[in-house]
N, C-alpha and C positions, 0 to 999 in steps of 0.2 A: 432596558429596551428589550422588546420581545423579539424572538427568533423562531424560525422553523427550520427543521433539518430533514434531510433525506439521505439515505446511504445505500450504496451497492456493495455487495461482498462476492468475492469469487474464491472458493476454496481451492487449495492445491490438490492435485489429483491424488496424492497420498494422504490427504486430510491432516497434514502436520501444521499447516498455517493457512491464513486467508489474506488476500489482497483486498483492502477496504478503501473506498473513496466516499467521503462524506461531504455533502454540500450544506452550508449554513447560509440562510438568507435572513438578513435583519430587516426590521420594520422600515428603516430608512432606505432600503434598496441595496445596501452593501452586501456582497457575496464573498464567502470564503470557502476554500476547499481544503480538506485535510486528507492526505493520502498516506496510508500506513500499511505495514505488514504485521498482522497479529500472529505471533509465533508461539507454539506450545512446547517447543524444545529449547532447553537452556543447556548450552555446552560449556562446561566448567573449564575446558582447556583454553578458552579465549582469555581467561583471567590469569593464566600463569605468566611468569616472566618470559618464557620461551615463546608463548603465544603472542604476547605484546611486541616482542622484538621481531617476530616473523611478520606481523602486520605492518609494523613500522618500516621494515625493509621492503615489503611489497609496495607500500605507498611511495617510498623514496624512489623506487625504480619504475613507477608508473603503472604498476599492476593493480587490478581491481581488488578491493578487499570486501568480501561479501559476508555479511552476518546472517542474512536471511534471503531466501528467494522463493518465488512461487513458480512451480513447474506446471505448465499447461501442455497437455499432450494433444496434438492435433490442432487443426485450424478452427474447429467449431467452438471451443471454449474461448479462443482469442476473439473470434467474430462476435460472440456473445458479450465479452468484456467491452469491446468497442461500441457495440450497439447500446449497451447499458450506460456507458459513459456519455455517449451522444445524447441519449434521453435525459440524463442527469444535467448535462450542460444546458439543454434547451428548456428544462422545466422551471416554471415560475412557481415557487412553493406557496406564495400567498394567493395565487389564483386557483390553486387546486382544492 
């Protein structure tokens, strides 16, 4: 089955990672979204026994465990992300 894809990317202000939203539209009209953070930094401390125990304890006590995040400085970048995501939501890839 054929598909068409469209993607928006928003790089972190420090350029260490990107927030990526990909829309896939299939021939039969089905639509899927893939949201991911593409990170260029690999922290080896996450794989140590201490790192794993720390993350488990944080999850146990309801604290957020963050592996990657995208930092947006100011409202302009956030407004651009919202506008791009709205355009992506409303786009029909087979009519473009």
